[in-house]
C-alpha positions as CSV (number, residue, x, y, z in Angstrom):
1,M,-71.6,106.2,75.7
2,L,-73.1,110.3,76.8
3,R,-73.6,108.7,79.8
4,K,-69.9,108.7,81.3
5,H,-69.8,112.1,79.5
6,L,-72.7,113.8,81.4
7,E,-72.0,112.1,84.4
8,N,-71.2,115.7,86.9
9,H,-74.2,117.3,84.5
10,T,-78.0,116.8,85.5
11,I,-80.5,117.2,82.3
12,I,-83.7,118.5,83.0
13,L,-85.8,117.5,79.8
14,A,-88.6,119.9,80.1
15,S,-91.1,117.7,77.7
16,G,-94.4,115.9,78.6
17,S,-93.7,113.9,75.0
18,P,-93.8,110.2,75.8
19,R,-91.5,109.9,72.1
20,R,-89.2,112.6,73.3
21,H,-88.9,110.7,76.8
22,Y,-88.1,107.5,75.0
23,F,-85.4,108.7,73.0
24,F,-83.7,110.0,75.9
25,K,-84.0,106.4,77.1
26,E,-82.8,105.2,73.7
27,L,-79.5,107.3,73.5
28,D,-78.7,106.2,76.9
29,I,-79.2,109.8,78.4
30,P,-80.0,109.7,82.2
31,F,-82.5,112.5,82.8
32,T,-85.5,113.9,84.8
33,I,-88.7,115.4,83.8
34,D,-89.7,118.6,84.5
35,V,-92.9,120.3,82.5
36,R,-93.8,123.9,83.4
37,E,-96.5,125.5,81.6
38,V,-96.3,128.4,79.1
39,E,-98.6,129.9,76.4
40,E,-97.0,128.9,73.2
41,V,-97.7,132.1,71.4
42,Y,-94.5,133.6,69.4
43,P,-94.8,137.0,66.8
44,P,-96.6,136.4,63.8
45,H,-93.3,138.1,62.0
46,L,-91.8,134.6,62.5
47,K,-91.4,132.3,59.7
48,A,-90.5,128.1,60.4
49,S,-87.0,127.9,62.4
50,E,-87.9,131.2,63.7
51,I,-90.9,130.2,65.5
52,T,-89.6,126.7,66.5
53,N,-86.8,128.3,67.8
54,Y,-88.5,131.3,69.7
55,L,-90.6,128.8,71.6
56,A,-88.1,125.9,72.0
57,Q,-86.7,128.9,74.4
58,L,-89.7,130.6,75.6
59,K,-90.0,126.8,77.2
60,A,-86.9,127.8,78.7
61,S,-88.1,131.2,80.1
62,V,-90.2,129.9,83.0
63,F,-86.9,127.8,84.7
64,Q,-85.4,130.5,86.7
65,D,-83.2,128.2,88.9
66,I,-80.9,126.5,86.9
67,S,-77.9,125.2,89.0
68,E,-73.9,125.0,87.6
69,N,-74.0,121.5,86.5
70,E,-78.0,121.4,85.6
71,I,-78.7,121.5,81.6
72,L,-82.0,122.0,80.7
73,I,-83.3,121.0,77.4
74,T,-86.7,121.8,76.0
75,S,-88.2,122.2,72.3
76,D,-90.9,122.4,69.7
77,T,-91.9,121.1,66.6
78,I,-93.6,122.5,63.7
79,V,-95.0,121.1,60.6
80,W,-94.5,124.2,57.5
81,K,-96.3,123.9,54.7
82,D,-96.7,127.3,52.2
83,G,-95.2,129.4,54.3
84,I,-98.1,128.2,57.1
85,A,-97.2,126.9,60.6
86,I,-99.7,124.0,61.1
87,G,-99.6,123.1,64.8
88,K,-101.5,120.5,66.7
89,P,-105.2,120.5,66.4
90,R,-107.9,121.5,68.3
91,D,-110.3,119.0,67.4
92,R,-110.8,116.1,64.8
93,D,-112.8,118.6,61.9
94,E,-109.3,120.6,62.2
95,A,-107.0,117.2,62.0
96,I,-109.1,115.7,59.2
97,A,-108.5,119.4,57.0
98,M,-104.4,119.6,58.0
99,L,-104.4,116.2,56.7
100,Q,-106.1,116.5,53.7
101,N,-103.6,120.0,53.3
102,L,-101.3,118.2,53.8
103,S,-102.5,115.1,51.3
104,A,-100.3,114.6,48.0
105,S,-97.7,117.1,48.4
106,M,-94.5,118.2,50.5
107,H,-94.0,119.5,53.8
108,E,-91.5,120.4,56.0
109,V,-90.9,119.5,59.6
110,F,-89.2,121.6,61.8
111,T,-87.7,120.7,65.3
112,S,-85.7,122.9,67.5
113,V,-84.1,122.4,70.9
114,C,-82.7,124.6,73.3
115,F,-80.0,123.7,76.3
116,T,-79.8,125.9,78.7
117,L,-77.6,125.9,81.4
118,Q,-76.8,128.3,84.0
119,K,-74.7,131.0,81.9
120,E,-75.2,130.0,78.7
121,Q,-78.0,129.1,76.0
122,I,-77.4,126.9,72.8
123,T,-80.9,126.1,70.3
124,V,-80.2,124.0,67.3
125,C,-82.7,123.1,65.0
126,D,-83.2,120.7,62.1
127,S,-85.7,120.3,59.2
128,T,-86.9,116.9,57.4
129,K,-88.8,117.3,54.0
130,V,-91.6,115.0,53.9
131,W,-94.1,113.9,51.1
132,F,-96.9,112.5,51.6
133,K,-99.3,109.8,48.6
134,E,-102.6,111.3,47.9
135,L,-104.7,110.5,51.3
136,S,-108.2,109.6,51.4
137,L,-111.1,110.5,53.3
138,S,-111.4,107.2,54.7
139,E,-107.9,106.8,55.2
140,I,-107.6,109.8,56.9
141,E,-110.7,108.6,59.1
142,Y,-109.9,105.6,59.9
143,Y,-106.1,107.0,61.3
144,L,-107.8,109.5,63.4
145,D,-110.0,107.1,64.8
146,T,-107.9,104.5,65.7
147,C,-103.8,106.4,66.1
148,K,-106.2,109.5,67.8
149,P,-102.6,111.5,66.6
150,F,-104.3,114.9,68.8
151,D,-101.0,115.4,70.3
152,K,-99.1,115.8,67.3
153,A,-98.4,118.5,65.0
154,G,-99.9,118.2,61.5
155,S,-102.0,116.0,63.3
156,Y,-99.9,112.7,62.9
157,G,-97.1,110.8,63.7
158,I,-94.7,109.2,61.0
159,Q,-94.0,105.6,63.0
160,D,-97.9,105.4,63.3
161,W,-100.1,103.6,60.6
162,L,-100.5,106.8,58.6
163,G,-96.5,106.9,58.1
164,Y,-96.3,103.1,57.0
165,I,-98.8,103.5,54.6
166,G,-98.6,107.3,53.5
167,I,-95.2,108.2,53.6
168,E,-93.5,108.4,49.8
169,K,-90.5,110.0,50.4
170,L,-88.6,112.1,53.1
171,E,-85.2,114.0,53.1
172,G,-83.5,114.1,56.2
173,C,-83.6,113.0,60.0
174,F,-86.7,110.6,60.6
175,F,-86.1,110.9,64.1
176,N,-86.9,115.1,63.5
177,V,-90.4,114.6,62.1
178,M,-90.9,112.7,65.6
179,G,-90.0,115.2,67.2
180,L,-85.9,115.3,68.4
181,P,-83.2,115.8,66.2
182,T,-81.4,112.6,68.2
183,R,-77.7,113.1,65.8
184,L,-78.3,117.1,67.1
185,V,-79.3,116.3,70.2
186,Y,-75.7,114.1,70.8
187,K,-74.0,116.0,69.3
188,T,-74.6,119.0,71.3
189,L,-74.7,117.4,74.8
190,M,-71.3,115.9,73.9
191,E,-70.0,119.5,72.9
192,I,-71.1,120.5,76.3
193,A,-70.1,117.9,78.5
194,N,-66.5,118.2,76.6
195,R,-65.4,121.6,77.5
């Protein structure tokens, strides 16, 4: 459905995430991939969605060559717990510590998506609350050794083994936890296409 509305636009997805690529394919949105390096550093005073908004916009800032019919899409996801942003782990030990911290508690996942056009920029954000059961060290180690989620914020993928056995409850968009609030992406692209 969206494909027809976007026939006069070129979507550029600036993400190396296989999950985000999958979502765009499933939404039937034609896209090209163009990933450019950016140092993902944000001012320390930013909180929660301010961080993901900032980083999604920062990732767009390295693209100075957007043409009239192009829509650049950048995004960022963080796990937020007790006032602290939890990103991707540096190593296995940090991943263990992250998952122990998330065990038997609630955290939030924030994903911002930035749509950059030649003359404007639109940023949207979604948040989802996730409750984990108490995770044993053996469950954490098994998960890390089997699924190797070292490229994921918070050291887990909700669609992986740990999500199957560890999630007690969630409030909000499931797909947001996977890294893309699909409903918001669809809605925003439809609004842009129908101007």
